[in-house]
N, C-alpha and C positions, 0 to 999 in steps of 0.2 A: 833766296828771298822771294816771298809770295808775290804773284803778279799783281800790279795795282788795279784798283777798281774805280768805278766812277766816283765813289765816295772819297777816294783818296786825292781827287783833284781839287786844288785850292787855287781859285782864279786870283786870289790876293797875294799869292806867293811869287815874288819877282824872280826873274832869271838871275843866275850868278853874275857878279861884275867880272870885268877882265882880270882884276888883281885876284879875285878869289879863285878864278879858273886856272891861273898860272902860278900862283904861290904855292910852293912845295910845303911850307909849314902849316899854311892854312888848309891845304888839301888833306894833310894828314888828320888835322883837328876836326874838319868838316867833311870826312870821307863818306859817312853814312848819309849825311844830308844831301850831298851832291848826287849820290846814287839814287835818292829819292827824286831829285830834280830831273835827272836824266830819264828815270822811269816815267815821270810825269810827262816830259816832253814826248817820249816815244808813244805813250798812250794817247796823248792829244792828237799827235800825227795820224795814229791809227784811226782813231775816231772820226777825225776830219775827213779822211779819205774813204770812209765807209757809210753807206746810206743805211740807216737803221730803220727797219720796218717794224710796225707794231704787230705782235703775235696775238691773235684773237682765239686761236684753237684752244679748246679745254683739254688740257693734258693732266691726267691724274698722276701726280708725282708719287702717291703713295697708295698701297693697295687698300688702306682703310680710309682714304679720302672719300667723302661722299660723292655720289654721282651728280646730285644737284646741291646748290647752296641752299641754306635754311630759308632764304626768302629771294624771290626773283620776279621778274615781270615778263609779259609776253609783248613784244613790240611788232607793229605792222610795218613791213618794208613795201609791200604791194598787196593787192587784193588776194593773191595766192601765195604770198611769201611772207613769213613771220620769223622772229627769232626770240630765243630764251636767253635771258641774262640778267646779271645784277645791274647792267647799265646798257643803254642802246648802243654804245660805242664798243662794248666788250661782250659780244654775244658768245654764248657757250654751244648752243644747238640751233640748227635751222628747222623750221617747221613748214611744211608745204601743204596746201589744200587744193582740192580739185572739185569740179563742178558736179551738178546732179548727174547721176548714172555712171560716174567715174568711180573706179576702184583702185587704190583705196581712197576714202573720202579725205583722210588727212595722214600725214607721216611726220613723226618726230625723228629727225635724222641724228646720226651718231656724231656728226661734226657740224661745222658752220656752213657747209655747202649743201644745197639741195641734191647734189650728186652723191652725197655720203650715204652709206648703207643705213637702214632703218634702226632706230632704237626701239620704236613701237609703231605699228600701224593701226589706224582707226577705220572701222567699216560700219556704218549705220545700216541696220536691217531695214529693208523697205516695208512700209505698212505696219511699223511696230515702233515701240520706244526703245527697243533692245539695240545694242551696240556690241560688235565683236572687237576686241582689242588683242592683237597678236603681238607677242613678245618673243623675238628671234632668240635662238640659242646663243649664248655668249661663251666664247672660249675660256675655259678654266673656271666657270661658274658652277658647273654641275647640273645646270638646268637645261632641259630640252626646249624646243619651241613650244610656245603655249598659245592657246586661242581662249582667252578669258571673256566672260559675258558680263556686260554692264547693262542691267535691267531695272525697269521701273518697279517700285513696291506699291501696288495698288493703283488703280485707275484715277483716282482723285487726289493723289499726294505728290508732293514734289520731293521725292525721295529716290535716288538711284543706288542700287546695290551691286557689290561685286564680292567675290571671295578670292583668295590667293595665298600661296605659301609665304610664311614669313620666317625670318631667322629666329624671332623670339618664340615661335610655337615649335622649334625644331623641325622646321619645314612642313609642319602640318599647315592646314588651310585655316584661315581666319576670315571672318565676314566683316565687310565694311559698308557703311552707307554714307552717301553724300545727301545732306539734307539742306534744303533752303532754309536761310537763316538771317535773322536781323540782330544777332547776339553781339556780345562785346568782342569776340574774336574777329568778327567781320569788321567791326568799327576800327579796329586797330590797323587795318590795312590803308586806311586813309582814302578809300575810294567811295563807292556808293554805300548806302546804309543798308543794303540787302546783299546777300551773297550765299555761298555754300560752304559748309562745314563737313569734314570727313570724320565720321564717328566710328570707333573701334568697337563694334557690336559684340564680338565674341568674347572680349575681355570683360572681367567682373567690373562693376561700377567703381568709380574713383572713391566713393564713400567706404568701399571695403578695403581697396588698395591703400588709401590715406585716410584714417579715421578723421572725423571732423575736427578734433582738436589739433591735428597735424596739418590738414589740408588747407584750413583758412589761412594759417601764417604763410604757407607756400604760395597761395594765391595773391597774397598782399605783397610778398616778396618779389615775385616776378612781374614787374611792371609791364613787360613785353608780352604777358600773357603766354609764357612757356607751357603752362598747364591750362588746358581748357576742359569744360564740363559741359555735356549736353544736359537737356532738361530731365532725362531719365537717368543721370548719373554716370554716363558712360564718357570715356576719354575722347576728346577731340584731338585728332592727330594731324589736321591739315585744314586750310581754309583759303578761299579764293573769292574775289569779287572783281567785277568790272570797273574800269577807270573811265569816267565821264569828262574829265577836265583835260585830257591830253589828247593831242592829234595822232601821236604815234604809239603811246602806251595803251594796250588794249585791256589787260588785266593784271592783277597783282595776286601772287601765290605765296603761302607761307606754311612750312611745316611746324607742328607743335609737339610738345610732350615727347613721347617715345617715337613719334614720326620724325623729330628733329635730332634725336641723339644717335640715330643710325641702326637702332637695335632691331628694326623691322626689316632691314636689308635693302639692297639695291633694286632687286626685282619689284618689290612692294612700292618703292619710291617711283619707279618708272610707271607702274600702274596707276598709282595715285595721281600723277601728274597727266598721264594719257587719259584718264577717265574725267579729270577736270576739264581738259580741253575738248573732249567729246561732248560734254554737257554744253559747254560755251558754244561750240561750233553748231550744234543742232539747234540751240535757241537762236543764234544769229541767223541761220538759214531759214528757220521758221518765220522770224520777223521780217526777213527780206522777201519771202514768199506771201507774206500777209496772212499767215495761219494764226 
């Protein structure tokens, strides 16, 4: 018989009477029921003598499980300690920040502890708008350590660009741009009316991938804006915005389209999240410094 689970416990099921427990004829007739009752008693005794601790660590149970959920938030634990998770009580990753002149400026950790090894590190280059994002080598991934550059596109534009290998390109490099936006993708996050959207610049416009006769019904079908489109027709693969109405929730992030279905790969996903946090952290420090 399979071991009972919490779902097998029925608080309304009374214990057997003395007659039921001692009657031979009834014992034969109710043998299976009594076995279940005994198992329930054993399970209850085991549970009552055990302190069950919540498990907050993010453990990927399958190799194809995404490294990040489709939507998550960044929560502030202290001035230099943040967490990434779908809820504040269920963090997936720790994020630590450091003061001016410290290196690295920000670390996304591989677990919920700030002592965990880095998933990505963020270093803002002094006297420039460029940021170096380091992606450590991951066992079994086939990728070596990489130092990717997030840089401004033009002096008077709010666009930050990076390129990285993606699974969709057969590990060839694709270019992406974070663009400041007030579009509907940002509005769906429920935060501020302005934010940033990540555009897949290297890919053909959506009008080519999805002809207008097909793309319009798709856009109407996905009320959660699974498909997003930039003003130049490119696909929007992620979006984030700050949250102004919460004390602890700092920003909200969501993957869209091919960014959400996993086809771009884990390394791209880490770069997308790290670059978003890099932009947010630089803006936060500039505001604090009065720039």
